A tleap script that builds the chain and sets N, CA, C and O, in Angstrom:
source leaprc.protein.ff14SB
mol = sequence {
  NMET THR ALA ARG THR ASN PRO LEU SER LEU
  PRO THR VAL VAL LEU GLU PRO GLU GLU LEU
  PRO LYS PRO LEU GLY TYR TYR GLY MET GLU
  ILE LEU ARG MET MET LYS ASN ASP TYR PRO
  ASP ARG TYR TRP LYS LEU LEU LEU SER GLY
  THR LEU MET ARG THR ILE TYR LEU ARG GLU
  GLN GLU LEU THR GLU LEU LYS LEU SER LEU
  VAL GLN ALA LEU GLU GLN LYS PHE PRO ARG
  PRO LYS THR SER SER PHE LEU GLU VAL ALA
  ALA HIE MET ASN ILE LEU ALA GLU ALA ALA
  ASP GLU VAL ILE SER ARG GLU LEU ARG ARG
  PRO CVAL
}
set mol.1.N position { 0.845 -1.160 0.000 }
set mol.1.CA position { 0.000 0.000 0.000 }
set mol.1.C position { 0.895 1.228 0.000 }
set mol.1.O position { 1.861 1.304 0.759 }
set mol.2.N position { 0.573 2.172 -0.843 }
set mol.2.CA position { 1.314 3.422 -0.892 }
set mol.2.C position { 0.344 4.572 -0.682 }
set mol.2.O position { -0.861 4.439 -0.897 }
set mol.3.N position { 0.884 5.688 -0.262 }
set mol.3.CA position { 0.039 6.864 -0.062 }
set mol.3.C position { 0.622 8.032 -0.833 }
set mol.3.O position { 1.829 8.270 -0.816 }
set mol.4.N position { -0.242 8.742 -1.498 }
set mol.4.CA position { 0.145 9.955 -2.202 }
set mol.4.C position { -0.503 11.124 -1.472 }
set mol.4.O position { -1.648 11.030 -1.030 }
set mol.5.N position { 0.216 12.201 -1.350 }
set mol.5.CA position { -0.365 13.351 -0.672 }
set mol.5.C position { -0.600 14.481 -1.644 }
set mol.5.O position { 0.205 14.752 -2.535 }
set mol.6.N position { -1.701 15.114 -1.446 }
set mol.6.CA position { -2.065 16.298 -2.190 }
set mol.6.C position { -2.032 17.423 -1.161 }
set mol.6.O position { -2.656 17.290 -0.109 }
set mol.7.N position { -1.331 18.522 -1.420 }
set mol.7.CA position { -1.174 19.553 -0.396 }
set mol.7.C position { -2.493 20.145 0.097 }
set mol.7.O position { -2.530 20.724 1.183 }
set mol.8.N position { -3.562 20.016 -0.662 }
set mol.8.CA position { -4.832 20.624 -0.270 }
set mol.8.C position { -5.839 19.642 0.297 }
set mol.8.O position { -6.947 20.041 0.657 }
set mol.9.N position { -5.487 18.375 0.386 }
set mol.9.CA position { -6.465 17.403 0.862 }
set mol.9.C position { -5.782 16.299 1.656 }
set mol.9.O position { -4.568 16.310 1.857 }
set mol.10.N position { -6.591 15.352 2.100 }
set mol.10.CA position { -6.073 14.195 2.836 }
set mol.10.C position { -5.285 13.290 1.905 }
set mol.10.O position { -5.482 13.349 0.691 }
set mol.11.N position { -4.399 12.455 2.432 }
set mol.11.CA position { -3.659 11.522 1.573 }
set mol.11.C position { -4.602 10.572 0.841 }
set mol.11.O position { -5.640 10.180 1.374 }
set mol.12.N position { -4.237 10.212 -0.363 }
set mol.12.CA position { -4.977 9.238 -1.139 }
set mol.12.C position { -4.260 7.905 -0.992 }
set mol.12.O position { -3.068 7.794 -1.282 }
set mol.13.N position { -4.992 6.899 -0.541 }
set mol.13.CA position { -4.397 5.579 -0.354 }
set mol.13.C position { -4.593 4.785 -1.637 }
set mol.13.O position { -5.712 4.666 -2.135 }
set mol.14.N position { -3.512 4.247 -2.167 }
set mol.14.CA position { -3.552 3.450 -3.387 }
set mol.14.C position { -3.171 2.026 -3.005 }
set mol.14.O position { -2.066 1.779 -2.522 }
set mol.15.N position { -4.095 1.088 -3.224 }
set mol.15.CA position { -3.837 -0.309 -2.895 }
set mol.15.C position { -3.117 -0.994 -4.041 }
set mol.15.O position { -3.390 -0.735 -5.213 }
set mol.16.N position { -2.192 -1.872 -3.682 }
set mol.16.CA position { -1.526 -2.701 -4.674 }
set mol.16.C position { -2.567 -3.667 -5.250 }
set mol.16.O position { -3.547 -3.974 -4.570 }
set mol.17.N position { -2.382 -4.159 -6.498 }
set mol.17.CA position { -3.391 -5.040 -7.104 }
set mol.17.C position { -3.748 -6.256 -6.243 }
set mol.17.O position { -4.913 -6.653 -6.207 }
set mol.18.N position { -2.777 -6.853 -5.550 }
set mol.18.CA position { -3.095 -8.026 -4.735 }
set mol.18.C position { -3.848 -7.663 -3.466 }
set mol.18.O position { -4.383 -8.548 -2.799 }
set mol.19.N position { -3.905 -6.376 -3.115 }
set mol.19.CA position { -4.613 -5.938 -1.923 }
set mol.19.C position { -6.020 -5.442 -2.235 }
set mol.19.O position { -6.758 -5.079 -1.319 }
set mol.20.N position { -6.409 -5.419 -3.514 }
set mol.20.CA position { -7.740 -4.941 -3.850 }
set mol.20.C position { -8.783 -5.861 -3.225 }
set mol.20.O position { -8.728 -7.076 -3.411 }
set mol.21.N position { -9.710 -5.303 -2.502 }
set mol.21.CA position { -10.689 -6.130 -1.799 }
set mol.21.C position { -11.731 -6.713 -2.741 }
set mol.21.O position { -12.055 -6.144 -3.783 }
set mol.22.N position { -12.243 -7.868 -2.333 }
set mol.22.CA position { -13.384 -8.437 -3.043 }
set mol.22.C position { -14.637 -7.757 -2.499 }
set mol.22.O position { -14.590 -7.161 -1.423 }
set mol.23.N position { -15.740 -7.832 -3.211 }
set mol.23.CA position { -16.957 -7.190 -2.711 }
set mol.23.C position { -17.399 -7.815 -1.381 }
set mol.23.O position { -17.239 -9.015 -1.161 }
set mol.24.N position { -17.949 -6.989 -0.517 }
set mol.24.CA position { -18.457 -7.480 0.757 }
set mol.24.C position { -19.741 -8.251 0.536 }
set mol.24.O position { -20.540 -7.915 -0.338 }
set mol.25.N position { -19.931 -9.281 1.329 }
set mol.25.CA position { -21.179 -10.023 1.321 }
set mol.25.C position { -22.191 -9.373 2.245 }
set mol.25.O position { -21.981 -8.261 2.729 }
set mol.26.N position { -23.285 -10.069 2.484 }
set mol.26.CA position { -24.351 -9.532 3.328 }
set mol.26.C position { -23.837 -9.197 4.725 }
set mol.26.O position { -24.086 -8.106 5.237 }
set mol.27.N position { -23.119 -10.137 5.341 }
set mol.27.CA position { -22.633 -9.898 6.699 }
set mol.27.C position { -21.634 -8.740 6.731 }
set mol.27.O position { -21.661 -7.928 7.656 }
set mol.28.N position { -20.770 -8.659 5.748 }
set mol.28.CA position { -19.800 -7.581 5.695 }
set mol.28.C position { -20.468 -6.220 5.575 }
set mol.28.O position { -20.049 -5.261 6.223 }
set mol.29.N position { -21.505 -6.131 4.750 }
set mol.29.CA position { -22.231 -4.870 4.604 }
set mol.29.C position { -22.924 -4.490 5.914 }
set mol.29.O position { -22.952 -3.318 6.290 }
set mol.30.N position { -23.481 -5.484 6.603 }
set mol.30.CA position { -24.132 -5.204 7.885 }
set mol.30.C position { -23.119 -4.758 8.936 }
set mol.30.O position { -23.394 -3.848 9.718 }
set mol.31.N position { -21.959 -5.392 8.957 }
set mol.31.CA position { -20.906 -5.007 9.900 }
set mol.31.C position { -20.473 -3.571 9.626 }
set mol.31.O position { -20.339 -2.775 10.555 }
set mol.32.N position { -20.257 -3.240 8.368 }
set mol.32.CA position { -19.839 -1.894 7.989 }
set mol.32.C position { -20.895 -0.865 8.380 }
set mol.32.O position { -20.563 0.176 8.947 }
set mol.33.N position { -22.155 -1.144 8.084 }
set mol.33.CA position { -23.251 -0.236 8.435 }
set mol.33.C position { -23.328 -0.043 9.947 }
set mol.33.O position { -23.463 1.082 10.430 }
set mol.34.N position { -23.241 -1.149 10.693 }
set mol.34.CA position { -23.328 -1.093 12.140 }
set mol.34.C position { -22.160 -0.296 12.721 }
set mol.34.O position { -22.347 0.494 13.647 }
set mol.35.N position { -20.965 -0.498 12.186 }
set mol.35.CA position { -19.802 0.229 12.689 }
set mol.35.C position { -19.950 1.727 12.452 }
set mol.35.O position { -19.661 2.526 13.343 }
set mol.36.N position { -20.396 2.112 11.264 }
set mol.36.CA position { -20.571 3.533 10.965 }
set mol.36.C position { -21.589 4.178 11.895 }
set mol.36.O position { -21.381 5.291 12.378 }
set mol.37.N position { -22.693 3.475 12.144 }
set mol.37.CA position { -23.784 4.047 12.933 }
set mol.37.C position { -23.578 3.932 14.436 }
set mol.37.O position { -23.844 4.884 15.169 }
set mol.38.N position { -23.106 2.773 14.908 }
set mol.38.CA position { -23.065 2.503 16.347 }
set mol.38.C position { -21.693 2.701 16.985 }
set mol.38.O position { -21.604 2.989 18.178 }
set mol.39.N position { -20.640 2.551 16.216 }
set mol.39.CA position { -19.274 2.664 16.743 }
set mol.39.C position { -18.422 3.558 15.845 }
set mol.39.O position { -17.414 3.106 15.303 }
set mol.40.N position { -18.819 4.827 15.683 }
set mol.40.CA position { -18.091 5.683 14.736 }
set mol.40.C position { -16.628 5.898 15.110 }
set mol.40.O position { -15.786 6.028 14.221 }
set mol.41.N position { -16.304 5.940 16.397 }
set mol.41.CA position { -14.895 6.119 16.787 }
set mol.41.C position { -14.048 4.943 16.322 }
set mol.41.O position { -12.958 5.123 15.779 }
set mol.42.N position { -14.562 3.739 16.541 }
set mol.42.CA position { -13.846 2.531 16.111 }
set mol.42.C position { -13.745 2.495 14.586 }
set mol.42.O position { -12.699 2.150 14.036 }
set mol.43.N position { -14.826 2.850 13.916 }
set mol.43.CA position { -14.850 2.874 12.454 }
set mol.43.C position { -13.738 3.775 11.912 }
set mol.43.O position { -12.967 3.363 11.045 }
set mol.44.N position { -13.656 5.015 12.429 }
set mol.44.CA position { -12.659 5.955 11.936 }
set mol.44.C position { -11.246 5.537 12.310 }
set mol.44.O position { -10.311 5.749 11.538 }
set mol.45.N position { -11.085 4.949 13.476 }
set mol.45.CA position { -9.759 4.475 13.881 }
set mol.45.C position { -9.250 3.405 12.909 }
set mol.45.O position { -8.106 3.458 12.458 }
set mol.46.N position { -10.117 2.431 12.593 }
set mol.46.CA position { -9.730 1.372 11.653 }
set mol.46.C position { -9.540 1.918 10.244 }
set mol.46.O position { -8.623 1.508 9.533 }
set mol.47.N position { -10.407 2.841 9.842 }
set mol.47.CA position { -10.309 3.414 8.503 }
set mol.47.C position { -8.985 4.165 8.320 }
set mol.47.O position { -8.291 3.983 7.319 }
set mol.48.N position { -8.653 4.993 9.278 }
set mol.48.CA position { -7.434 5.792 9.165 }
set mol.48.C position { -6.166 4.961 9.328 }
set mol.48.O position { -5.105 5.341 8.833 }
set mol.49.N position { -6.275 3.821 10.026 }
set mol.49.CA position { -5.099 2.952 10.154 }
set mol.49.C position { -4.929 2.044 8.935 }
set mol.49.O position { -3.902 1.381 8.789 }
set mol.50.N position { -5.939 2.018 8.061 }
set mol.50.CA position { -5.861 1.197 6.856 }
set mol.50.C position { -6.236 -0.257 7.071 }
set mol.50.O position { -5.955 -1.099 6.219 }
set mol.51.N position { -6.867 -0.567 8.200 }
set mol.51.CA position { -7.219 -1.963 8.500 }
set mol.51.C position { -8.723 -2.214 8.542 }
set mol.51.O position { -9.151 -3.296 8.942 }
set mol.52.N position { -9.526 -1.242 8.139 }
set mol.52.CA position { -10.977 -1.398 8.215 }
set mol.52.C position { -11.466 -2.580 7.386 }
set mol.52.O position { -12.136 -3.469 7.910 }
set mol.53.N position { -11.139 -2.595 6.114 }
set mol.53.CA position { -11.671 -3.650 5.239 }
set mol.53.C position { -11.138 -5.025 5.635 }
set mol.53.O position { -11.880 -6.007 5.603 }
set mol.54.N position { -9.877 -5.106 6.002 }
set mol.54.CA position { -9.316 -6.386 6.425 }
set mol.54.C position { -10.065 -6.899 7.659 }
set mol.54.O position { -10.379 -8.086 7.750 }
set mol.55.N position { -10.350 -6.000 8.607 }
set mol.55.CA position { -11.070 -6.368 9.819 }
set mol.55.C position { -12.481 -6.840 9.485 }
set mol.55.O position { -12.957 -7.829 10.043 }
set mol.56.N position { -13.144 -6.138 8.582 }
set mol.56.CA position { -14.506 -6.522 8.200 }
set mol.56.C position { -14.508 -7.856 7.471 }
set mol.56.O position { -15.369 -8.697 7.729 }
set mol.57.N position { -13.551 -8.064 6.557 }
set mol.57.CA position { -13.479 -9.347 5.848 }
set mol.57.C position { -13.259 -10.507 6.818 }
set mol.57.O position { -13.888 -11.557 6.687 }
set mol.58.N position { -12.372 -10.318 7.785 }
set mol.58.CA position { -12.115 -11.384 8.759 }
set mol.58.C position { -13.349 -11.680 9.596 }
set mol.58.O position { -13.664 -12.843 9.851 }
set mol.59.N position { -14.049 -10.632 10.025 }
set mol.59.CA position { -15.266 -10.830 10.822 }
set mol.59.C position { -16.355 -11.490 9.986 }
set mol.59.O position { -17.085 -12.349 10.480 }
set mol.60.N position { -16.466 -11.089 8.715 }
set mol.60.CA position { -17.456 -11.698 7.827 }
set mol.60.C position { -17.159 -13.185 7.630 }
set mol.60.O position { -18.071 -14.012 7.648 }
set mol.61.N position { -15.897 -13.516 7.446 }
set mol.61.CA position { -15.507 -14.913 7.284 }
set mol.61.C position { -15.824 -15.706 8.559 }
set mol.61.O position { -16.306 -16.836 8.493 }
set mol.62.N position { -15.550 -15.105 9.701 }
set mol.62.CA position { -15.837 -15.754 10.984 }
set mol.62.C position { -17.332 -16.044 11.125 }
set mol.62.O position { -17.713 -17.130 11.562 }
set mol.63.N position { -18.177 -15.082 10.760 }
set mol.63.CA position { -19.623 -15.274 10.861 }
set mol.63.C position { -20.131 -16.304 9.860 }
set mol.63.O position { -21.036 -17.079 10.170 }
set mol.64.N position { -19.558 -16.316 8.670 }
set mol.64.CA position { -19.962 -17.304 7.660 }
set mol.64.C position { -19.614 -18.715 8.124 }
set mol.64.O position { -20.416 -19.636 7.968 }
set mol.65.N position { -18.431 -18.886 8.688 }
set mol.65.CA position { -18.030 -20.203 9.205 }
set mol.65.C position { -18.887 -20.605 10.397 }
set mol.65.O position { -19.226 -21.779 10.551 }
set mol.66.N position { -19.242 -19.631 11.248 }
set mol.66.CA position { -20.119 -19.917 12.387 }
set mol.66.C position { -21.481 -20.399 11.902 }
set mol.66.O position { -22.025 -21.366 12.435 }
set mol.67.N position { -22.034 -19.730 10.896 }
set mol.67.CA position { -23.332 -20.143 10.366 }
set mol.67.C position { -23.267 -21.564 9.814 }
set mol.67.O position { -24.164 -22.370 10.063 }
set mol.68.N position { -22.218 -21.870 9.073 }
set mol.68.CA position { -22.067 -23.205 8.510 }
set mol.68.C position { -22.007 -24.264 9.609 }
set mol.68.O position { -22.654 -25.307 9.514 }
set mol.69.N position { -21.226 -23.988 10.647 }
set mol.69.CA position { -21.117 -24.969 11.737 }
set mol.69.C position { -22.434 -25.090 12.503 }
set mol.69.O position { -22.784 -26.182 12.952 }
set mol.70.N position { -23.166 -23.990 12.658 }
set mol.70.CA position { -24.468 -24.059 13.332 }
set mol.70.C position { -25.460 -24.893 12.533 }
set mol.70.O position { -26.178 -25.721 13.094 }
set mol.71.N position { -25.499 -24.672 11.227 }
set mol.71.CA position { -26.415 -25.445 10.378 }
set mol.71.C position { -26.057 -26.932 10.425 }
set mol.71.O position { -26.945 -27.782 10.484 }
set mol.72.N position { -24.763 -27.245 10.398 }
set mol.72.CA position { -24.341 -28.645 10.471 }
set mol.72.C position { -24.730 -29.271 11.809 }
set mol.72.O position { -25.186 -30.413 11.851 }
set mol.73.N position { -24.552 -28.526 12.900 }
set mol.73.CA position { -24.928 -29.039 14.220 }
set mol.73.C position { -26.436 -29.247 14.317 }
set mol.73.O position { -26.897 -30.247 14.868 }
set mol.74.N position { -27.199 -28.301 13.783 }
set mol.74.CA position { -28.660 -28.445 13.794 }
set mol.74.C position { -29.105 -29.614 12.915 }
set mol.74.O position { -30.066 -30.313 13.237 }
set mol.75.N position { -28.399 -29.817 11.809 }
set mol.75.CA position { -28.760 -30.929 10.923 }
set mol.75.C position { -28.485 -32.279 11.589 }
set mol.75.O position { -29.199 -33.250 11.340 }
set mol.76.N position { -27.458 -32.343 12.430 }
set mol.76.CA position { -27.204 -33.583 13.174 }
set mol.76.C position { -28.299 -33.822 14.202 }
set mol.76.O position { -28.736 -34.954 14.407 }
set mol.77.N position { -28.735 -32.748 14.843 }
set mol.77.CA position { -29.779 -32.874 15.859 }
set mol.77.C position { -31.149 -33.113 15.226 }
set mol.77.O position { -31.953 -33.885 15.747 }
set mol.78.N position { -31.407 -32.456 14.115 }
set mol.78.CA position { -32.671 -32.584 13.394 }
set mol.78.C position { -32.374 -32.996 11.962 }
set mol.78.O position { -32.311 -32.142 11.077 }
set mol.79.N position { -32.189 -34.304 11.714 }
set mol.79.CA position { -31.787 -34.760 10.372 }
set mol.79.C position { -32.821 -34.436 9.300 }
set mol.79.O position { -33.997 -34.203 9.581 }
set mol.80.N position { -32.340 -34.430 8.074 }
set mol.80.CA position { -33.225 -34.194 6.931 }
set mol.80.C position { -34.308 -35.259 6.878 }
set mol.80.O position { -34.077 -36.413 7.238 }
set mol.81.N position { -35.489 -34.862 6.427 }
set mol.81.CA position { -36.555 -35.862 6.288 }
set mol.81.C position { -36.192 -36.900 5.223 }
set mol.81.O position { -35.597 -36.572 4.196 }
set mol.82.N position { -36.552 -38.130 5.480 }
set mol.82.CA position { -36.265 -39.203 4.526 }
set mol.82.C position { -37.397 -39.241 3.494 }
set mol.82.O position { -38.365 -39.991 3.616 }
set mol.83.N position { -37.229 -38.410 2.494 }
set mol.83.CA position { -38.229 -38.297 1.440 }
set mol.83.C position { -37.525 -37.964 0.131 }
set mol.83.O position { -36.395 -37.474 0.132 }
set mol.84.N position { -38.176 -38.224 -0.948 }
set mol.84.CA position { -37.611 -37.878 -2.248 }
set mol.84.C position { -38.084 -36.498 -2.702 }
set mol.84.O position { -37.708 -36.030 -3.777 }
set mol.85.N position { -38.903 -35.855 -1.885 }
set mol.85.CA position { -39.415 -34.530 -2.235 }
set mol.85.C position { -38.356 -33.459 -1.957 }
set mol.85.O position { -37.974 -33.205 -0.814 }
set mol.86.N position { -37.908 -32.857 -3.029 }
set mol.86.CA position { -36.922 -31.791 -2.901 }
set mol.86.C position { -37.483 -30.627 -2.082 }
set mol.86.O position { -36.757 -30.014 -1.299 }
set mol.87.N position { -38.766 -30.323 -2.260 }
set mol.87.CA position { -39.371 -29.196 -1.560 }
set mol.87.C position { -39.390 -29.399 -0.049 }
set mol.87.O position { -39.174 -28.447 0.701 }
set mol.88.N position { -39.643 -30.617 0.407 }
set mol.88.CA position { -39.645 -30.893 1.849 }
set mol.88.C position { -38.239 -30.748 2.431 }
set mol.88.O position { -38.064 -30.180 3.509 }
set mol.89.N position { -37.246 -31.260 1.718 }
set mol.89.CA position { -35.864 -31.152 2.187 }
set mol.89.C position { -35.436 -29.685 2.195 }
set mol.89.O position { -34.788 -29.234 3.140 }
set mol.90.N position { -35.793 -28.939 1.148 }
set mol.90.CA position { -35.437 -27.522 1.077 }
set mol.90.C position { -36.110 -26.732 2.195 }
set mol.90.O position { -35.482 -25.857 2.792 }
set mol.91.N position { -37.361 -27.023 2.485 }
set mol.91.CA position { -38.068 -26.332 3.569 }
set mol.91.C position { -37.406 -26.633 4.912 }
set mol.91.O position { -37.253 -25.743 5.749 }
set mol.92.N position { -37.016 -27.882 5.111 }
set mol.92.CA position { -36.344 -28.274 6.355 }
set mol.92.C position { -35.021 -27.532 6.505 }
set mol.92.O position { -34.732 -26.991 7.572 }
set mol.93.N position { -34.222 -27.501 5.450 }
set mol.93.CA position { -32.930 -26.821 5.500 }
set mol.93.C position { -33.101 -25.313 5.677 }
set mol.93.O position { -32.273 -24.664 6.317 }
set mol.94.N position { -34.164 -24.761 5.116 }
set mol.94.CA position { -34.445 -23.341 5.285 }
set mol.94.C position { -34.758 -23.018 6.751 }
set mol.94.O position { -34.344 -21.975 7.258 }
set mol.95.N position { -35.475 -23.893 7.417 }
set mol.95.CA position { -35.775 -23.706 8.843 }
set mol.95.C position { -34.490 -23.732 9.654 }
set mol.95.O position { -34.313 -22.916 10.559 }
set mol.96.N position { -33.591 -24.658 9.343 }
set mol.96.CA position { -32.314 -24.731 10.052 }
set mol.96.C position { -31.481 -23.468 9.804 }
set mol.96.O position { -30.858 -22.939 10.724 }
set mol.97.N position { -31.474 -22.991 8.556 }
set mol.97.CA position { -30.712 -21.783 8.228 }
set mol.97.C position { -31.279 -20.565 8.950 }
set mol.97.O position { -30.522 -19.703 9.394 }
set mol.98.N position { -32.595 -20.486 9.071 }
set mol.98.CA position { -33.213 -19.367 9.788 }
set mol.98.C position { -32.868 -19.412 11.271 }
set mol.98.O position { -32.654 -18.369 11.889 }
set mol.99.N position { -32.813 -20.604 11.845 }
set mol.99.CA position { -32.421 -20.731 13.255 }
set mol.99.C position { -30.973 -20.272 13.444 }
set mol.99.O position { -30.658 -19.592 14.420 }
set mol.100.N position { -30.109 -20.641 12.525 }
set mol.100.CA position { -28.711 -20.206 12.597 }
set mol.100.C position { -28.609 -18.696 12.408 }
set mol.100.O position { -27.777 -18.049 13.044 }
set mol.101.N position { -29.444 -18.128 11.543 }
set mol.101.CA position { -29.428 -16.678 11.311 }
set mol.101.C position { -29.797 -15.891 12.565 }
set mol.101.O position { -29.318 -14.773 12.757 }
set mol.102.N position { -30.643 -16.461 13.419 }
set mol.102.CA position { -30.988 -15.779 14.670 }
set mol.102.C position { -29.747 -15.610 15.546 }
set mol.102.O position { -29.542 -14.555 16.147 }
set mol.103.N position { -28.926 -16.653 15.615 }
set mol.103.CA position { -27.686 -16.570 16.397 }
set mol.103.C position { -26.735 -15.575 15.744 }
set mol.103.O position { -26.116 -14.760 16.428 }
set mol.104.N position { -26.620 -15.641 14.436 }
set mol.104.CA position { -25.721 -14.745 13.701 }
set mol.104.C position { -26.153 -13.293 13.870 }
set mol.104.O position { -25.299 -12.413 13.986 }
set mol.105.N position { -27.456 -13.021 13.887 }
set mol.105.CA position { -27.902 -11.637 14.046 }
set mol.105.C position { -27.483 -11.063 15.388 }
set mol.105.O position { -27.201 -9.868 15.486 }
set mol.106.N position { -27.437 -11.898 16.433 }
set mol.106.CA position { -26.935 -11.424 17.736 }
set mol.106.C position { -25.437 -11.172 17.663 }
set mol.106.O position { -24.937 -10.211 18.248 }
set mol.107.N position { -24.723 -12.026 16.952 }
set mol.107.CA position { -23.264 -11.868 16.808 }
set mol.107.C position { -22.923 -10.625 15.984 }
set mol.107.O position { -21.897 -9.987 16.220 }
set mol.108.N position { -23.774 -10.281 15.022 }
set mol.108.CA position { -23.527 -9.105 14.193 }
set mol.108.C position { -23.519 -7.829 15.033 }
set mol.108.O position { -22.793 -6.887 14.718 }
set mol.109.N position { -24.312 -7.793 16.088 }
set mol.109.CA position { -24.396 -6.597 16.922 }
set mol.109.C position { -23.201 -6.419 17.841 }
set mol.109.O position { -22.998 -5.347 18.410 }
set mol.110.N position { -22.409 -7.476 17.982 }
set mol.110.CA position { -21.218 -7.402 18.838 }
set mol.110.C position { -20.169 -6.511 18.174 }
set mol.110.O position { -19.945 -6.625 16.969 }
set mol.111.N position { -19.519 -5.625 18.938 }
set mol.111.CA position { -18.524 -4.731 18.323 }
set mol.111.C position { -17.349 -5.484 17.726 }
set mol.111.O position { -16.946 -6.531 18.232 }
set mol.112.N position { -16.807 -4.944 16.651 }
set mol.112.CA position { -15.647 -5.536 15.979 }
set mol.112.C position { -14.392 -4.963 16.582 }
set mol.112.O position { -13.289 -5.321 16.168 }
savepdb mol mol.pdb
quit
């Protein structure tokens, strides 16, 4: 990462090609929104230190892995129905995903 300064404005941060971020997913966008609104001091501290996006990506990855492990644990406790109906299996998995999302929504509110 390099920084260029313009005498009349703040430094412009230029990321190297390998540091260009991928687009944020749903959780990343929610984390970013929550940080801006609820924790502006932390948001600006991370932004000015150049670690905001890296921190958000890591937290997003952590939440995605948590959701996957929650769904797997729920699937062990409540196995898929033994049916050939795709719709019944999809409805069952959707219920498990919604249960995991409730836990994730509480985790999203936790400060980064």
